[in-house]
mmCIF file of the N, C-alpha and C atoms, coordinates in Angstrom:
data_MODEL
# 
_entry.id   MODEL 
# 
loop_
_atom_site.group_PDB 
_atom_site.id 
_atom_site.type_symbol 
_atom_site.label_atom_id 
_atom_site.label_alt_id 
_atom_site.label_comp_id 
_atom_site.label_asym_id 
_atom_site.label_entity_id 
_atom_site.label_seq_id 
_atom_site.pdbx_PDB_ins_code 
_atom_site.Cartn_x 
_atom_site.Cartn_y 
_atom_site.Cartn_z 
_atom_site.occupancy 
_atom_site.B_iso_or_equiv 
_atom_site.pdbx_formal_charge 
_atom_site.auth_seq_id 
_atom_site.auth_comp_id 
_atom_site.auth_asym_id 
_atom_site.auth_atom_id 
_atom_site.pdbx_PDB_model_num 
ATOM 1   N N  . UNK A 1 1  ? 14.574  -17.232 -4.673  1.00 0.00 ? 1  UNK A N  1 
ATOM 2   C CA . UNK A 1 1  ? 14.084  -16.076 -5.389  1.00 0.00 ? 1  UNK A CA 1 
ATOM 3   C C  . UNK A 1 1  ? 12.658  -16.299 -5.877  1.00 0.00 ? 1  UNK A C  1 
ATOM 4   N N  . UNK A 1 2  ? 12.365  -17.507 -6.315  1.00 0.00 ? 2  UNK A N  1 
ATOM 5   C CA . UNK A 1 2  ? 11.030  -17.831 -6.822  1.00 0.00 ? 2  UNK A CA 1 
ATOM 6   C C  . UNK A 1 2  ? 9.961   -17.625 -5.755  1.00 0.00 ? 2  UNK A C  1 
ATOM 7   N N  . UNK A 1 3  ? 10.230  -18.024 -4.504  1.00 0.00 ? 3  UNK A N  1 
ATOM 8   C CA . UNK A 1 3  ? 9.220   -17.879 -3.457  1.00 0.00 ? 3  UNK A CA 1 
ATOM 9   C C  . UNK A 1 3  ? 8.926   -16.410 -3.177  1.00 0.00 ? 3  UNK A C  1 
ATOM 10  N N  . UNK A 1 4  ? 9.934   -15.543 -3.290  1.00 0.00 ? 4  UNK A N  1 
ATOM 11  C CA . UNK A 1 4  ? 9.712   -14.108 -3.110  1.00 0.00 ? 4  UNK A CA 1 
ATOM 12  C C  . UNK A 1 4  ? 8.804   -13.538 -4.177  1.00 0.00 ? 4  UNK A C  1 
ATOM 13  N N  . UNK A 1 5  ? 8.982   -14.004 -5.403  1.00 0.00 ? 5  UNK A N  1 
ATOM 14  C CA . UNK A 1 5  ? 8.143   -13.548 -6.513  1.00 0.00 ? 5  UNK A CA 1 
ATOM 15  C C  . UNK A 1 5  ? 6.699   -13.985 -6.302  1.00 0.00 ? 5  UNK A C  1 
ATOM 16  N N  . UNK A 1 6  ? 6.513   -15.220 -5.851  1.00 0.00 ? 6  UNK A N  1 
ATOM 17  C CA . UNK A 1 6  ? 5.161   -15.727 -5.576  1.00 0.00 ? 6  UNK A CA 1 
ATOM 18  C C  . UNK A 1 6  ? 4.511   -14.944 -4.444  1.00 0.00 ? 6  UNK A C  1 
ATOM 19  N N  . UNK A 1 7  ? 5.319   -14.633 -3.442  1.00 0.00 ? 7  UNK A N  1 
ATOM 20  C CA . UNK A 1 7  ? 4.815   -13.856 -2.304  1.00 0.00 ? 7  UNK A CA 1 
ATOM 21  C C  . UNK A 1 7  ? 4.328   -12.484 -2.778  1.00 0.00 ? 7  UNK A C  1 
ATOM 22  N N  . UNK A 1 8  ? 5.118   -11.829 -3.637  1.00 0.00 ? 8  UNK A N  1 
ATOM 23  C CA . UNK A 1 8  ? 4.726   -10.524 -4.166  1.00 0.00 ? 8  UNK A CA 1 
ATOM 24  C C  . UNK A 1 8  ? 3.466   -10.621 -5.022  1.00 0.00 ? 8  UNK A C  1 
ATOM 25  N N  . UNK A 1 9  ? 3.344   -11.685 -5.810  1.00 0.00 ? 9  UNK A N  1 
ATOM 26  C CA . UNK A 1 9  ? 2.143   -11.863 -6.629  1.00 0.00 ? 9  UNK A CA 1 
ATOM 27  C C  . UNK A 1 9  ? 0.922   -12.043 -5.733  1.00 0.00 ? 9  UNK A C  1 
ATOM 28  N N  . UNK A 1 10 ? 1.089   -12.759 -4.647  1.00 0.00 ? 10 UNK A N  1 
ATOM 29  C CA . UNK A 1 10 ? -0.004  -12.932 -3.692  1.00 0.00 ? 10 UNK A CA 1 
ATOM 30  C C  . UNK A 1 10 ? -0.423  -11.617 -3.075  1.00 0.00 ? 10 UNK A C  1 
ATOM 31  N N  . UNK A 1 11 ? 0.552   -10.802 -2.728  1.00 0.00 ? 11 UNK A N  1 
ATOM 32  C CA . UNK A 1 11 ? 0.242   -9.480  -2.171  1.00 0.00 ? 11 UNK A CA 1 
ATOM 33  C C  . UNK A 1 11 ? -0.555  -8.642  -3.167  1.00 0.00 ? 11 UNK A C  1 
ATOM 34  N N  . UNK A 1 12 ? -0.099  -8.645  -4.417  1.00 0.00 ? 12 UNK A N  1 
ATOM 35  C CA . UNK A 1 12 ? -0.786  -7.841  -5.438  1.00 0.00 ? 12 UNK A CA 1 
ATOM 36  C C  . UNK A 1 12 ? -2.197  -8.338  -5.682  1.00 0.00 ? 12 UNK A C  1 
ATOM 37  N N  . UNK A 1 13 ? -2.450  -9.613  -5.427  1.00 0.00 ? 13 UNK A N  1 
ATOM 38  C CA . UNK A 1 13 ? -3.785  -10.182 -5.634  1.00 0.00 ? 13 UNK A CA 1 
ATOM 39  C C  . UNK A 1 13 ? -4.699  -9.908  -4.446  1.00 0.00 ? 13 UNK A C  1 
ATOM 40  N N  . UNK A 1 14 ? -4.172  -9.947  -3.229  1.00 0.00 ? 14 UNK A N  1 
ATOM 41  C CA . UNK A 1 14 ? -4.988  -9.868  -2.020  1.00 0.00 ? 14 UNK A CA 1 
ATOM 42  C C  . UNK A 1 14 ? -5.179  -8.436  -1.508  1.00 0.00 ? 14 UNK A C  1 
ATOM 43  N N  . UNK A 1 15 ? -4.139  -7.617  -1.542  1.00 0.00 ? 15 UNK A N  1 
ATOM 44  C CA . UNK A 1 15 ? -4.199  -6.310  -0.901  1.00 0.00 ? 15 UNK A CA 1 
ATOM 45  C C  . UNK A 1 15 ? -5.259  -5.362  -1.469  1.00 0.00 ? 15 UNK A C  1 
ATOM 46  N N  . UNK A 1 16 ? -5.494  -5.312  -2.773  1.00 0.00 ? 16 UNK A N  1 
ATOM 47  C CA . UNK A 1 16 ? -6.551  -4.406  -3.248  1.00 0.00 ? 16 UNK A CA 1 
ATOM 48  C C  . UNK A 1 16 ? -7.918  -4.720  -2.630  1.00 0.00 ? 16 UNK A C  1 
ATOM 49  N N  . UNK A 1 17 ? -8.239  -5.984  -2.459  1.00 0.00 ? 17 UNK A N  1 
ATOM 50  C CA . UNK A 1 17 ? -9.505  -6.358  -1.816  1.00 0.00 ? 17 UNK A CA 1 
ATOM 51  C C  . UNK A 1 17 ? -9.548  -5.924  -0.364  1.00 0.00 ? 17 UNK A C  1 
ATOM 52  N N  . UNK A 1 18 ? -8.427  -6.055  0.322   1.00 0.00 ? 18 UNK A N  1 
ATOM 53  C CA . UNK A 1 18 ? -8.352  -5.607  1.718   1.00 0.00 ? 18 UNK A CA 1 
ATOM 54  C C  . UNK A 1 18 ? -8.555  -4.101  1.806   1.00 0.00 ? 18 UNK A C  1 
ATOM 55  N N  . UNK A 1 19 ? -7.990  -3.375  0.861   1.00 0.00 ? 19 UNK A N  1 
ATOM 56  C CA . UNK A 1 19 ? -8.161  -1.916  0.839   1.00 0.00 ? 19 UNK A CA 1 
ATOM 57  C C  . UNK A 1 19 ? -9.622  -1.538  0.607   1.00 0.00 ? 19 UNK A C  1 
ATOM 58  N N  . UNK A 1 20 ? -10.270 -2.207  -0.330  1.00 0.00 ? 20 UNK A N  1 
ATOM 59  C CA . UNK A 1 20 ? -11.680 -1.930  -0.587  1.00 0.00 ? 20 UNK A CA 1 
ATOM 60  C C  . UNK A 1 20 ? -12.520 -2.166  0.657   1.00 0.00 ? 20 UNK A C  1 
ATOM 61  N N  . UNK A 1 21 ? -12.255 -3.270  1.345   1.00 0.00 ? 21 UNK A N  1 
ATOM 62  C CA . UNK A 1 21 ? -12.996 -3.596  2.559   1.00 0.00 ? 21 UNK A CA 1 
ATOM 63  C C  . UNK A 1 21 ? -12.787 -2.534  3.623   1.00 0.00 ? 21 UNK A C  1 
ATOM 64  N N  . UNK A 1 22 ? -11.542 -2.145  3.852   1.00 0.00 ? 22 UNK A N  1 
ATOM 65  C CA . UNK A 1 22 ? -11.244 -1.138  4.875   1.00 0.00 ? 22 UNK A CA 1 
ATOM 66  C C  . UNK A 1 22 ? -11.870 0.216   4.542   1.00 0.00 ? 22 UNK A C  1 
ATOM 67  N N  . UNK A 1 23 ? -11.759 0.629   3.292   1.00 0.00 ? 23 UNK A N  1 
ATOM 68  C CA . UNK A 1 23 ? -12.273 1.941   2.905   1.00 0.00 ? 23 UNK A CA 1 
ATOM 69  C C  . UNK A 1 23 ? -13.791 2.023   3.006   1.00 0.00 ? 23 UNK A C  1 
ATOM 70  N N  . UNK A 1 24 ? -14.480 0.896   2.931   1.00 0.00 ? 24 UNK A N  1 
ATOM 71  C CA . UNK A 1 24 ? -15.935 0.895   2.991   1.00 0.00 ? 24 UNK A CA 1 
ATOM 72  C C  . UNK A 1 24 ? -16.485 0.721   4.402   1.00 0.00 ? 24 UNK A C  1 
ATOM 73  N N  . UNK A 1 25 ? -15.617 0.634   5.390   1.00 0.00 ? 25 UNK A N  1 
ATOM 74  C CA . UNK A 1 25 ? -16.068 0.522   6.770   1.00 0.00 ? 25 UNK A CA 1 
ATOM 75  C C  . UNK A 1 25 ? -16.415 1.899   7.307   1.00 0.00 ? 25 UNK A C  1 
ATOM 76  N N  . UNK A 1 26 ? -17.339 1.925   8.267   1.00 0.00 ? 26 UNK A N  1 
ATOM 77  C CA . UNK A 1 26 ? -17.765 3.190   8.865   1.00 0.00 ? 26 UNK A CA 1 
ATOM 78  C C  . UNK A 1 26 ? -16.592 3.859   9.581   1.00 0.00 ? 26 UNK A C  1 
ATOM 79  N N  . UNK A 1 27 ? -15.840 3.110   10.352  1.00 0.00 ? 27 UNK A N  1 
ATOM 80  C CA . UNK A 1 27 ? -14.671 3.675   11.026  1.00 0.00 ? 27 UNK A CA 1 
ATOM 81  C C  . UNK A 1 27 ? -13.428 2.984   10.483  1.00 0.00 ? 27 UNK A C  1 
ATOM 82  N N  . UNK A 1 28 ? -12.647 3.739   9.746   1.00 0.00 ? 28 UNK A N  1 
ATOM 83  C CA . UNK A 1 28 ? -11.480 3.194   9.068   1.00 0.00 ? 28 UNK A CA 1 
ATOM 84  C C  . UNK A 1 28 ? -10.266 3.298   9.987   1.00 0.00 ? 28 UNK A C  1 
ATOM 85  N N  . UNK A 1 29 ? -9.501  2.224   10.083  1.00 0.00 ? 29 UNK A N  1 
ATOM 86  C CA . UNK A 1 29 ? -8.237  2.240   10.806  1.00 0.00 ? 29 UNK A CA 1 
ATOM 87  C C  . UNK A 1 29 ? -7.202  2.848   9.868   1.00 0.00 ? 29 UNK A C  1 
ATOM 88  N N  . UNK A 1 30 ? -6.977  4.132   9.998   1.00 0.00 ? 30 UNK A N  1 
ATOM 89  C CA . UNK A 1 30 ? -6.124  4.874   9.072   1.00 0.00 ? 30 UNK A CA 1 
ATOM 90  C C  . UNK A 1 30 ? -4.687  4.355   9.080   1.00 0.00 ? 30 UNK A C  1 
ATOM 91  N N  . UNK A 1 31 ? -4.197  3.912   10.230  1.00 0.00 ? 31 UNK A N  1 
ATOM 92  C CA . UNK A 1 31 ? -2.834  3.383   10.292  1.00 0.00 ? 31 UNK A CA 1 
ATOM 93  C C  . UNK A 1 31 ? -2.730  2.103   9.466   1.00 0.00 ? 31 UNK A C  1 
ATOM 94  N N  . UNK A 1 32 ? -3.673  1.196   9.663   1.00 0.00 ? 32 UNK A N  1 
ATOM 95  C CA . UNK A 1 32 ? -3.672  -0.053  8.898   1.00 0.00 ? 32 UNK A CA 1 
ATOM 96  C C  . UNK A 1 32 ? -3.835  0.228   7.414   1.00 0.00 ? 32 UNK A C  1 
ATOM 97  N N  . UNK A 1 33 ? -4.726  1.131   7.077   1.00 0.00 ? 33 UNK A N  1 
ATOM 98  C CA . UNK A 1 33 ? -4.950  1.482   5.675   1.00 0.00 ? 33 UNK A CA 1 
ATOM 99  C C  . UNK A 1 33 ? -3.666  2.021   5.045   1.00 0.00 ? 33 UNK A C  1 
ATOM 100 N N  . UNK A 1 34 ? -2.988  2.925   5.733   1.00 0.00 ? 34 UNK A N  1 
ATOM 101 C CA . UNK A 1 34 ? -1.738  3.479   5.220   1.00 0.00 ? 34 UNK A CA 1 
ATOM 102 C C  . UNK A 1 34 ? -0.668  2.422   5.036   1.00 0.00 ? 34 UNK A C  1 
ATOM 103 N N  . UNK A 1 35 ? -0.585  1.497   5.996   1.00 0.00 ? 35 UNK A N  1 
ATOM 104 C CA . UNK A 1 35 ? 0.404   0.425   5.888   1.00 0.00 ? 35 UNK A CA 1 
ATOM 105 C C  . UNK A 1 35 ? 0.112   -0.490  4.699   1.00 0.00 ? 35 UNK A C  1 
ATOM 106 N N  . UNK A 1 36 ? -1.151  -0.761  4.473   1.00 0.00 ? 36 UNK A N  1 
ATOM 107 C CA . UNK A 1 36 ? -1.504  -1.601  3.321   1.00 0.00 ? 36 UNK A CA 1 
ATOM 108 C C  . UNK A 1 36 ? -1.172  -0.879  2.018   1.00 0.00 ? 36 UNK A C  1 
ATOM 109 N N  . UNK A 1 37 ? -1.479  0.423   1.936   1.00 0.00 ? 37 UNK A N  1 
ATOM 110 C CA . UNK A 1 37 ? -1.116  1.185   0.737   1.00 0.00 ? 37 UNK A CA 1 
ATOM 111 C C  . UNK A 1 37 ? 0.386   1.100   0.495   1.00 0.00 ? 37 UNK A C  1 
ATOM 112 N N  . UNK A 1 38 ? 1.178   1.229   1.571   1.00 0.00 ? 38 UNK A N  1 
ATOM 113 C CA . UNK A 1 38 ? 2.634   1.167   1.432   1.00 0.00 ? 38 UNK A CA 1 
ATOM 114 C C  . UNK A 1 38 ? 3.109   -0.179  0.904   1.00 0.00 ? 38 UNK A C  1 
ATOM 115 N N  . UNK A 1 39 ? 2.648   -1.242  1.522   1.00 0.00 ? 39 UNK A N  1 
ATOM 116 C CA . UNK A 1 39 ? 3.079   -2.587  1.112   1.00 0.00 ? 39 UNK A CA 1 
ATOM 117 C C  . UNK A 1 39 ? 2.678   -2.858  -0.333  1.00 0.00 ? 39 UNK A C  1 
ATOM 118 N N  . UNK A 1 40 ? 1.462   -2.481  -0.694  1.00 0.00 ? 40 UNK A N  1 
ATOM 119 C CA . UNK A 1 40 ? 1.011   -2.698  -2.066  1.00 0.00 ? 40 UNK A CA 1 
ATOM 120 C C  . UNK A 1 40 ? 1.854   -1.887  -3.043  1.00 0.00 ? 40 UNK A C  1 
ATOM 121 N N  . UNK A 1 41 ? 2.102   -0.622  -2.731  1.00 0.00 ? 41 UNK A N  1 
ATOM 122 C CA . UNK A 1 41 ? 2.908   0.221   -3.614  1.00 0.00 ? 41 UNK A CA 1 
ATOM 123 C C  . UNK A 1 41 ? 4.321   -0.284  -3.782  1.00 0.00 ? 41 UNK A C  1 
ATOM 124 N N  . UNK A 1 42 ? 4.931   -0.731  -2.685  1.00 0.00 ? 42 UNK A N  1 
ATOM 125 C CA . UNK A 1 42 ? 6.280   -1.271  -2.755  1.00 0.00 ? 42 UNK A CA 1 
ATOM 126 C C  . UNK A 1 42 ? 6.308   -2.551  -3.596  1.00 0.00 ? 42 UNK A C  1 
ATOM 127 N N  . UNK A 1 43 ? 5.287   -3.368  -3.430  1.00 0.00 ? 43 UNK A N  1 
ATOM 128 C CA . UNK A 1 43 ? 5.199   -4.616  -4.195  1.00 0.00 ? 43 UNK A CA 1 
ATOM 129 C C  . UNK A 1 43 ? 4.991   -4.328  -5.676  1.00 0.00 ? 43 UNK A C  1 
ATOM 130 N N  . UNK A 1 44 ? 4.144   -3.365  -5.981  1.00 0.00 ? 44 UNK A N  1 
ATOM 131 C CA . UNK A 1 44 ? 3.914   -2.988  -7.378  1.00 0.00 ? 44 UNK A CA 1 
ATOM 132 C C  . UNK A 1 44 ? 5.200   -2.455  -8.011  1.00 0.00 ? 44 UNK A C  1 
ATOM 133 N N  . UNK A 1 45 ? 5.942   -1.659  -7.255  1.00 0.00 ? 45 UNK A N  1 
ATOM 134 C CA . UNK A 1 45 ? 7.192   -1.108  -7.779  1.00 0.00 ? 45 UNK A CA 1 
ATOM 135 C C  . UNK A 1 45 ? 8.192   -2.230  -8.080  1.00 0.00 ? 45 UNK A C  1 
ATOM 136 N N  . UNK A 1 46 ? 8.305   -3.191  -7.167  1.00 0.00 ? 46 UNK A N  1 
ATOM 137 C CA . UNK A 1 46 ? 9.213   -4.329  -7.382  1.00 0.00 ? 46 UNK A CA 1 
ATOM 138 C C  . UNK A 1 46 ? 8.808   -5.135  -8.617  1.00 0.00 ? 46 UNK A C  1 
ATOM 139 N N  . UNK A 1 47 ? 7.510   -5.179  -8.892  1.00 0.00 ? 47 UNK A N  1 
ATOM 140 C CA . UNK A 1 47 ? 7.011   -5.942  -10.034 1.00 0.00 ? 47 UNK A CA 1 
ATOM 141 C C  . UNK A 1 47 ? 7.100   -5.159  -11.340 1.00 0.00 ? 47 UNK A C  1 
ATOM 142 N N  . UNK A 1 48 ? 7.585   -3.928  -11.270 1.00 0.00 ? 48 UNK A N  1 
ATOM 143 C CA . UNK A 1 48 ? 7.719   -3.115  -12.468 1.00 0.00 ? 48 UNK A CA 1 
ATOM 144 C C  . UNK A 1 48 ? 6.434   -2.405  -12.871 1.00 0.00 ? 48 UNK A C  1 
ATOM 145 N N  . UNK A 1 49 ? 5.440   -2.409  -12.003 1.00 0.00 ? 49 UNK A N  1 
ATOM 146 C CA . UNK A 1 49 ? 4.166   -1.723  -12.269 1.00 0.00 ? 49 UNK A CA 1 
ATOM 147 C C  . UNK A 1 49 ? 4.284   -0.283  -11.776 1.00 0.00 ? 49 UNK A C  1 
ATOM 148 N N  . UNK A 1 50 ? 5.133   0.489   -12.445 1.00 0.00 ? 50 UNK A N  1 
ATOM 149 C CA . UNK A 1 50 ? 5.512   1.803   -11.947 1.00 0.00 ? 50 UNK A CA 1 
ATOM 150 C C  . UNK A 1 50 ? 4.373   2.807   -11.888 1.00 0.00 ? 50 UNK A C  1 
ATOM 151 N N  . UNK A 1 51 ? 3.494   2.805   -12.863 1.00 0.00 ? 51 UNK A N  1 
ATOM 152 C CA . UNK A 1 51 ? 2.375   3.756   -12.860 1.00 0.00 ? 51 UNK A CA 1 
ATOM 153 C C  . UNK A 1 51 ? 1.434   3.449   -11.699 1.00 0.00 ? 51 UNK A C  1 
ATOM 154 N N  . UNK A 1 52 ? 1.090   2.176   -11.535 1.00 0.00 ? 52 UNK A N  1 
ATOM 155 C CA . UNK A 1 52 ? 0.236   1.780   -10.410 1.00 0.00 ? 52 UNK A CA 1 
ATOM 156 C C  . UNK A 1 52 ? 0.916   2.067   -9.081  1.00 0.00 ? 52 UNK A C  1 
ATOM 157 N N  . UNK A 1 53 ? 2.205   1.770   -9.003  1.00 0.00 ? 53 UNK A N  1 
ATOM 158 C CA . UNK A 1 53 ? 2.945   1.992   -7.762  1.00 0.00 ? 53 UNK A CA 1 
ATOM 159 C C  . UNK A 1 53 ? 2.923   3.466   -7.382  1.00 0.00 ? 53 UNK A C  1 
ATOM 160 N N  . UNK A 1 54 ? 3.098   4.340   -8.343  1.00 0.00 ? 54 UNK A N  1 
ATOM 161 C CA . UNK A 1 54 ? 3.094   5.776   -8.071  1.00 0.00 ? 54 UNK A CA 1 
ATOM 162 C C  . UNK A 1 54 ? 1.751   6.205   -7.493  1.00 0.00 ? 54 UNK A C  1 
ATOM 163 N N  . UNK A 1 55 ? 0.665   5.767   -8.098  1.00 0.00 ? 55 UNK A N  1 
ATOM 164 C CA . UNK A 1 55 ? -0.668  6.106   -7.601  1.00 0.00 ? 55 UNK A CA 1 
ATOM 165 C C  . UNK A 1 55 ? -0.877  5.557   -6.187  1.00 0.00 ? 55 UNK A C  1 
ATOM 166 N N  . UNK A 1 56 ? -0.492  4.319   -5.979  1.00 0.00 ? 56 UNK A N  1 
ATOM 167 C CA . UNK A 1 56 ? -0.671  3.674   -4.682  1.00 0.00 ? 56 UNK A CA 1 
ATOM 168 C C  . UNK A 1 56 ? 0.166   4.363   -3.616  1.00 0.00 ? 56 UNK A C  1 
ATOM 169 N N  . UNK A 1 57 ? 1.406   4.686   -3.923  1.00 0.00 ? 57 UNK A N  1 
ATOM 170 C CA . UNK A 1 57 ? 2.274   5.339   -2.947  1.00 0.00 ? 57 UNK A CA 1 
ATOM 171 C C  . UNK A 1 57 ? 1.829   6.771   -2.669  1.00 0.00 ? 57 UNK A C  1 
ATOM 172 N N  . UNK A 1 58 ? 1.181   7.424   -3.625  1.00 0.00 ? 58 UNK A N  1 
ATOM 173 C CA . UNK A 1 58 ? 0.613   8.745   -3.356  1.00 0.00 ? 58 UNK A CA 1 
ATOM 174 C C  . UNK A 1 58 ? -0.530  8.630   -2.353  1.00 0.00 ? 58 UNK A C  1 
ATOM 175 N N  . UNK A 1 59 ? -1.310  7.568   -2.440  1.00 0.00 ? 59 UNK A N  1 
ATOM 176 C CA . UNK A 1 59 ? -2.366  7.333   -1.461  1.00 0.00 ? 59 UNK A CA 1 
ATOM 177 C C  . UNK A 1 59 ? -1.768  7.069   -0.083  1.00 0.00 ? 59 UNK A C  1 
ATOM 178 N N  . UNK A 1 60 ? -0.660  6.328   -0.040  1.00 0.00 ? 60 UNK A N  1 
ATOM 179 C CA . UNK A 1 60 ? 0.021   6.085   1.231   1.00 0.00 ? 60 UNK A CA 1 
ATOM 180 C C  . UNK A 1 60 ? 0.534   7.396   1.812   1.00 0.00 ? 60 UNK A C  1 
ATOM 181 N N  . UNK A 1 61 ? 1.060   8.267   0.966   1.00 0.00 ? 61 UNK A N  1 
ATOM 182 C CA . UNK A 1 61 ? 1.557   9.565   1.428   1.00 0.00 ? 61 UNK A CA 1 
ATOM 183 C C  . UNK A 1 61 ? 0.423   10.418  1.988   1.00 0.00 ? 61 UNK A C  1 
ATOM 184 N N  . UNK A 1 62 ? -0.744  10.340  1.371   1.00 0.00 ? 62 UNK A N  1 
ATOM 185 C CA . UNK A 1 62 ? -1.906  11.071  1.883   1.00 0.00 ? 62 UNK A CA 1 
ATOM 186 C C  . UNK A 1 62 ? -2.280  10.574  3.277   1.00 0.00 ? 62 UNK A C  1 
ATOM 187 N N  . UNK A 1 63 ? -2.290  9.261   3.457   1.00 0.00 ? 63 UNK A N  1 
ATOM 188 C CA . UNK A 1 63 ? -2.566  8.697   4.781   1.00 0.00 ? 63 UNK A CA 1 
ATOM 189 C C  . UNK A 1 63 ? -1.513  9.146   5.781   1.00 0.00 ? 63 UNK A C  1 
ATOM 190 N N  . UNK A 1 64 ? -0.259  9.139   5.363   1.00 0.00 ? 64 UNK A N  1 
ATOM 191 C CA . UNK A 1 64 ? 0.841   9.536   6.249   1.00 0.00 ? 64 UNK A CA 1 
ATOM 192 C C  . UNK A 1 64 ? 0.693   10.982  6.693   1.00 0.00 ? 64 UNK A C  1 
ATOM 193 N N  . UNK A 1 65 ? 0.290   11.861  5.785   1.00 0.00 ? 65 UNK A N  1 
ATOM 194 C CA . UNK A 1 65 ? 0.081   13.270  6.155   1.00 0.00 ? 65 UNK A CA 1 
ATOM 195 C C  . UNK A 1 65 ? -1.050  13.401  7.168   1.00 0.00 ? 65 UNK A C  1 
ATOM 196 N N  . UNK A 1 66 ? -2.142  12.669  6.949   1.00 0.00 ? 66 UNK A N  1 
ATOM 197 C CA . UNK A 1 66 ? -3.270  12.727  7.889   1.00 0.00 ? 66 UNK A CA 1 
ATOM 198 C C  . UNK A 1 66 ? -2.861  12.238  9.276   1.00 0.00 ? 66 UNK A C  1 
ATOM 199 N N  . UNK A 1 67 ? -1.978  11.232  9.294   1.00 0.00 ? 67 UNK A N  1 
ATOM 200 C CA . UNK A 1 67 ? -1.527  10.657  10.560  1.00 0.00 ? 67 UNK A CA 1 
ATOM 201 C C  . UNK A 1 67 ? -0.319  11.384  11.144  1.00 0.00 ? 67 UNK A C  1 
ATOM 202 N N  . UNK A 1 68 ? 0.265   12.274  10.361  1.00 0.00 ? 68 UNK A N  1 
ATOM 203 C CA . UNK A 1 68 ? 1.506   12.958  10.744  1.00 0.00 ? 68 UNK A CA 1 
ATOM 204 C C  . UNK A 1 68 ? 2.605   11.936  11.045  1.00 0.00 ? 68 UNK A C  1 
ATOM 205 N N  . UNK A 1 69 ? 2.696   10.913  10.197  1.00 0.00 ? 69 UNK A N  1 
ATOM 206 C CA . UNK A 1 69 ? 3.663   9.828   10.360  1.00 0.00 ? 69 UNK A CA 1 
ATOM 207 C C  . UNK A 1 69 ? 4.873   10.071  9.469   1.00 0.00 ? 69 UNK A C  1 
ATOM 208 N N  . UNK A 1 70 ? 5.975   10.455  10.099  1.00 0.00 ? 70 UNK A N  1 
ATOM 209 C CA . UNK A 1 70 ? 7.192   10.714  9.326   1.00 0.00 ? 70 UNK A CA 1 
ATOM 210 C C  . UNK A 1 70 ? 7.731   9.447   8.682   1.00 0.00 ? 70 UNK A C  1 
ATOM 211 N N  . UNK A 1 71 ? 7.670   8.328   9.396   1.00 0.00 ? 71 UNK A N  1 
ATOM 212 C CA . UNK A 1 71 ? 8.169   7.060   8.843   1.00 0.00 ? 71 UNK A CA 1 
ATOM 213 C C  . UNK A 1 71 ? 7.375   6.657   7.598   1.00 0.00 ? 71 UNK A C  1 
ATOM 214 N N  . UNK A 1 72 ? 6.053   6.750   7.694   1.00 0.00 ? 72 UNK A N  1 
ATOM 215 C CA . UNK A 1 72 ? 5.213   6.361   6.572   1.00 0.00 ? 72 UNK A CA 1 
ATOM 216 C C  . UNK A 1 72 ? 5.444   7.327   5.389   1.00 0.00 ? 72 UNK A C  1 
ATOM 217 N N  . UNK A 1 73 ? 5.608   8.604   5.685   1.00 0.00 ? 73 UNK A N  1 
ATOM 218 C CA . UNK A 1 73 ? 5.843   9.570   4.615   1.00 0.00 ? 73 UNK A CA 1 
ATOM 219 C C  . UNK A 1 73 ? 7.155   9.267   3.901   1.00 0.00 ? 73 UNK A C  1 
ATOM 220 N N  . UNK A 1 74 ? 8.191   8.912   4.654   1.00 0.00 ? 74 UNK A N  1 
ATOM 221 C CA . UNK A 1 74 ? 9.486   8.613   4.050   1.00 0.00 ? 74 UNK A CA 1 
ATOM 222 C C  . UNK A 1 74 ? 9.395   7.370   3.162   1.00 0.00 ? 74 UNK A C  1 
ATOM 223 N N  . UNK A 1 75 ? 8.699   6.362   3.619   1.00 0.00 ? 75 UNK A N  1 
ATOM 224 C CA . UNK A 1 75 ? 8.573   5.120   2.832   1.00 0.00 ? 75 UNK A CA 1 
ATOM 225 C C  . UNK A 1 75 ? 7.729   5.320   1.583   1.00 0.00 ? 75 UNK A C  1 
ATOM 226 N N  . UNK A 1 76 ? 6.839   6.272   1.587   1.00 0.00 ? 76 UNK A N  1 
ATOM 227 C CA . UNK A 1 76 ? 5.936   6.453   0.453   1.00 0.00 ? 76 UNK A CA 1 
ATOM 228 C C  . UNK A 1 76 ? 6.572   7.271   -0.683  1.00 0.00 ? 76 UNK A C  1 
ATOM 229 N N  . UNK A 1 77 ? 7.787   7.758   -0.474  1.00 0.00 ? 77 UNK A N  1 
ATOM 230 C CA . UNK A 1 77 ? 8.457   8.546   -1.526  1.00 0.00 ? 77 UNK A CA 1 
ATOM 231 C C  . UNK A 1 77 ? 9.525   7.773   -2.205  1.00 0.00 ? 77 UNK A C  1 
# 
């Protein structure tokens, strides 16, 4: 159980920087961006960061709508 918690803490530390990097690129890989939003939001929710998770998952849902991805939309709710 401890290793899972450490893994989630690592995700919460690394993923925001990855998102910043992707969003500042001239051509953004929208699929990758949406997947990162999802993983970060799910990790935040598991950590009890519900307000942050809600904001992050709303961003994932926006990406899912742009991509017309039913799977991503389902995971973001």
